[in-house]
N, C-alpha and C positions, 0 to 999 in steps of 0.2 A: 081193192087193197091199195094197189099200185095208184089207181086214180086219187083216192083220198089222200095219199102221201104226196101227190103231185099237188093237189089245191093246197094242202097245208104248206109246203115250200112256197107257192104263190103267194101266199097269204103274209108269211113271215118276211118275204123279201120286199113286201109293199110297204113295211112299217119303217120308222126313222129309227129307232131303237135298236141297238145291236143285241141279237138272240143268239144262244148256241145250246147244245146238249151235250151232256156227256154220259157214257156208261158207268157200270159200277167200277170199273178199274179207271175211271178219270179221264178216258180217252174221249176226245170230241167227234161226237156222232151227227152234228148237224150245225151249221154256220151261215147265217143269213147275209143278204149283201150288205146291211147295213153294219154288220160286223167286219166285213171285208174293208168298208170305207173307213172306220174307225182306226183299227188296228194296222191297216195298210198290208195285212197278209191274205193272199189269195185262199178262197174256201179250199181248194184242192189240197194247200200244203196244210192247213189247218186239221182237216177231217184225218182223224187216225191218231194224231199226236196227243200226248198228254196237255191237259188244258194250262198247266203252270208253264209249259215251254211256248205256247202260243202267245199268253200275256204278259208274263214277266211283270206281275202287278205287285203293288207294295204290300199286299197281305198274303200272297201266294205262299210264302214259306212259314208264316206264324199264325195268321188268322185268316185262311180260306173260308171266304163266305159259303161256298157250296159245302165243303166239309163240316162247318159249324151247322148247317141246316140238315145235313145228312145224320150227324150225332144228336142234335136235339130234337130232329122232326119239325123244328120251327122256321118260317121263312124269314129271311133278312131282307128289311124293305129299304131301298134308298140310301146305301151306306156310301159315303164318299171316300174314294180311294184314286189311284192313279194306275195308269198301264204304261208300258214303253212299247210304241209302235215298231213297225218294221224297219223305219230311219232312225231309230234310237232317240225319237222325241217323247217327252213326257206328257201324257195326255190325261188330264182330270176326269173322270168319270163318277156315274153315282150306280151301284149295281142291287140288283135285287134277286132273291134266288128261291127256288120251290124244289121238291121232291118230284121225282116221276115215277109211277107205280103202275104194275099191270093190274089185269081184272082181277086178280085174286088179293090185291094189296100189297104186293111185294115190291120193295124198291129196287127199281132198274136203273136208276141213274139220277140225275137233276138237269134243271134248266136255270139259266141265268139270263137276266137282260140286263142291258146297261147303256147308260144315256151318254153323250159327249157333252162335257161341261165346260168345253174351252170357251165359249163365248161369254158364259156367266164368269168364268175365271179372270177373263181378260176385262171385262166390264168393271170388275170389282178392283182389280189393280189399277185401271185408270182412274178410277174414282178416289181410291187410297193413295196412289202412286207408291204402291209399295212392291216394288220389284227385287227379285233375288238373282244370284248368278245363273239359276236356271232358265231364266228368260232372256240370256244373252244366246242368240242363236249361233251356234256353231260346233263344228265337230273337229277344229284345227287341233293338231298336237300342242302347238303353242297356247291357244286360248285353255286347252284344258289342263295343263301345267299352272296357269292361274287358278282355274277352277279348285284344283287340289288344295292351294294353299290359302284360298280366300277365307274359309270359315275360320280358320288359325288367325289369320290377319285382323279379321272381324272383331274376334274376341278379345283384342288387346286395344289399347288407347293410342297407339302409336301412330304418328305423323305418317302419311301415304302420299307418295308422289307417283302421279300416273301421267306416263308420256305416250305419245302416239300423235299421229296426223288427226287432222280436223275429220269429224265423221267417223270416227273409229268405235265410236261407243264409250268414252272415257266417263261422263256422266252417269250412263247407265252403270257402269262397273262401281262408279262411287256411290249410287244409290243401293247397290247390292250389298256393299261393306257396311253401310249404315242399316240397312234393313235386317242383317245378320247379327247385328252387335247388340250388346244390353243397352244401348243407348235409341233403341229403335221405338221406343214409346214417346221419345221426344223428336222435335223437327229437324230435319236436315235442310238446311237453306243453302241455295246456290247463288253464287255472285260470279259475272262474266266480267273480269277485271278489264278486258281490252274493250269492252262496251261502254265503259263509264269515263267521262273526262277525268284528267288528273284533279281538277279542283272540285268534283264531287264524290271522288272514290273515298277519301278519308270520312266524310259525313254520312257515306252510305254504310262503311264498314264499322265505323266506331258511333255513330249517332252525334248529336249535339244538344246543348242545353238552350234553354230559352234566352235571347239576347245574344247569343254568339255572334249573329251578324243581322241585317238590317229585318230580314223577312222571317227570322226564327221567333215565332210569337209563342212557341209552347216547346217543349222537350220532345225530342223524337230518338227512340231507340234505334241503334245501329244493327246491322245483320250479325254481329257477333251476339248481341244483346238477345236477339230473336232466336238465335241457336243455343242459348244456355242450356245445358244438360245433354244437347244433341249433338249434331255434326254441322260444320261449316264447309262448303265445298267453294273452292277458290279455284275458278277455271282461267286458263290462260294467265297465270301467275308470271310468266316471264315478261309481262306487258306492263307491270306496276312500276311507277317512278321511283329513283332511288330514296326519296324522301319517304315515301310509304314503306319501302323496304324495312327501313329502320324501326318505323312502329309496328310493324308486324312482327319482325324479331321479337320484340319486347313481349309481345301477346305470347308467343311460343315459348320464350323464356321464363316469365314472370306470371303467366296466366292473368294479367291485368291490362288495362288500356285506358284512356282518358278520353271522353267525348269531346267534341269541339265546345270551347267555352267553359269547359270544368277544370278546376284546380286538383281536385280529388280522384285517383285511379279507382276504377270498379274491377272488380274481379270477376272473370268468367269460366266456368266449366264446359269446355267444347273441346270435340276432336275436330283436328283439321286435316281435310283431303285436298290435294292441290292437283292441278292437271296443266299440261302445256302442251302445245303443239311445235314449239322450238327447243333444241338442245340446250337445256340450262348449263351444262357444262361448258359449252362454247361460248355462251353469255357470260359466265364468269371468267373466262379467258380473255373477253374482250373487254371486260371491266364495267359492263352494264348491270350486272347482278352479284350481288355482295355474296362473299364467299361463305360468310358464317350463316347466312339465312339458307343456302343452299344445301349446307350441313344439316341444318335443323328440320329441313323439310324433306329431304333425301335421305330418312331412316328407312323406310320401306319402298322400294320403287318397282312398278309393275309397268310394262311397256305393251301396249296394244297394237299389234301387228296390223299394217295397211291391208285392205282388201285383196291387193294384187299378191300378196304373200300367203293368202289363205283362199285360193280359189275354189278349194273343196267345199267352200261355205256358201258359194255363190248361188247353186242350185236350192240350197236350203233356205236362203233368204229370199229368192224369187218365189217360191211356193209360200212363206211366210207372210210376204207382202201380198201377195194376191188374196190370201185368207182374209188378211186385214182389210183390203180395199173393198173386198166382196161384202164384209160385213158393215163396212162405213156407206157405201154407196149402194147397197142392195141389189148388186149385180151377182151373175153367176157364171163368172170366168172361169175355166176349168183348168187352165195351164197356158203354156207358151209353146210356139212352135218350134220344132228342132233347129232351123236356120237362126231363128231370134234367141233362142238360149245359148247357141254356139257363139253368136255374136257378143251375147253379155258376158260369156265366159273367158273371151278374148280381149275385153276391155281392160284398161289400168286402172280406172276409178280414181283419179286425183282427189275426187269428193267423198270417196269409201264408202260406207254403207248407206251414209245419208244420200249420197250421189244414186245409188242404186235403187233405193226407196223412191225418190223423184222420178227415176225413169219408169218405174212400174206405174206410179200413181197418173204421170204423163199418158202412157199408153192404155191405161183405164178410161180416160177421158175418150181417146180416139177410138177406143174397141167397142164395136157396136155387136159383136157375136160372141162366141163362148171362149176364142181361143186368140191370145196375142201373136200378131204376125210381125214381121220385120217393119212393115209400113207403119205400124203404129209405134214404133220408137221413134224418139225425138231425131230431129234432122241430122245432127252432127253423128249418130250413130248410123244413120241410113247413109251418110255420105262415106262413113268408114266403111261399110260394108260394100259400097261400090269400089272403093279403092284398092279394099283386100281381096275382093272378086277379080279386079282387073290385074292384079300384081300375082297373087297366092290364094288359091280357094280356100275360104274358112273350113275347118275339119269339121265333118259330122259330129253330131253329140255323143254317138256311141263310140266314137273313135278317142275324143276327149276324156270320156269315162273310162274306157279301157286303159290310156295313158296314166289316168290318175290313179286307178286301183293297182296297176303294175308297179308305180314308183311307192306306193303305199306297202305293198308286198315286199319290195325290195328293201325298204327301210326296216322292216321287221323280219329278215332274213326269211321270207318266203312262210312265215308262220302265219297261218290264216285266222286262227283264234285271235292272235294278238292284232292283226291287221283290222278285222273287224271291230275290236275294241277300240282301237285309235280312230276309225272312221266313224265310230257311234252307231253300228248297225249290227243286228243279230248275225250270228255266223251263218245261219241257213240263209238270210238274204246275201251275204257275201257270197257263198256257193253258187246261189241261183244266177247272181250277175256275171260271177266266173265263167259259167257254163253257157250263159246266153250270149256273152262277149267274146267265147272262143279263147279265153286266155289259157295259154300252155303253162302249166306248173312243172318245176323241177321234180325229177322223183324221190329226192329227199329234201325235206324243208327244215325249218328251224327247231321245228319241236324235237326231231333226234340228236340235234347237236346239243341241245341243252341238258340232255339227261346226263352227260359226262362230263 
């Protein structure tokens, strides 16, 4: 019998789909290797726990597939749901279920298989360019505050101003607002105002009529016309010249504009989202940006913090980009060495998330094995490593992780549940990290103070 169980376990561990079984009390009785990989939860932690604690799936509370199978006797086949893994990341999967019976035909539990649909989901989004705030990789408290208000902002037609340094993900946030809004069936048109010469910006935004200038052989619609019914995203709006600011103000006030060469205004129904990497309030003070336009676009203001102010996101982003380039380049890089990761954690990232992505892509080109080492990082990072080692050793990853968790615990008055929620991880994952890193907790934490 033991030999048969061992053979079955070997077979289950060899397949790419996650498989787990439960007893009649919904406690996990087996958990294969693919299930560990997809959920990020070790088998030893899953066994014996209720399945809804392990998976935290979108249907656990109301439409549990296994419970449905138990009650109806019918299997569920390839139902698309999502789970939350040990890092708090949303993972799309498809599940299939069946009953487990003994020799007498009595139901003794159930089995569920699940397939990771992350690659399929990512390809679909790439093709459709339909991103939501769930695709912004972050567990930063400041980003989470934006997530909380984003659906409400999206439901309105209010003009939004997104401020933040280059590379922080302002356009991704704008796309999330558009795709969560009622305008999502219409296009979102993006314009980088700093990339267009002043002489071309007006014709690009508002279009022109045939004969407006020498080469204008026929009418050409502008970006506002193309975005009619949808959203227009004006990136780097702080760079537009004063003359264009006046015309843009009219569009915002009157919902109409005049194409070049036209004497008749054209109406447009479009939501305007703007972004800038320059402080517009300062530009207003300097006189290079109109105060009335500033007030028109600054109805809702969102600020994307730079990566150096949300270092807790660096490990998440590194893993995300490793997965991304594994898929794009057909490689199987499993991670990054502790020294290289510590070096990335200590960098200031003037180019923000875009810079980190470029670093990982550079490392992929040089990495011939399965792990990214310091020597695979760009030259300036390796020089930085040498300079830091000469003056002050780079802290090991476990020390950086320990300091990060302690800082989060202090922010939450040592309340572990609130800390886990802020960090975007399951409470058991936080408890495991606290134990592994040897973090000492006070005898009384924030939970007791909050009762009184």
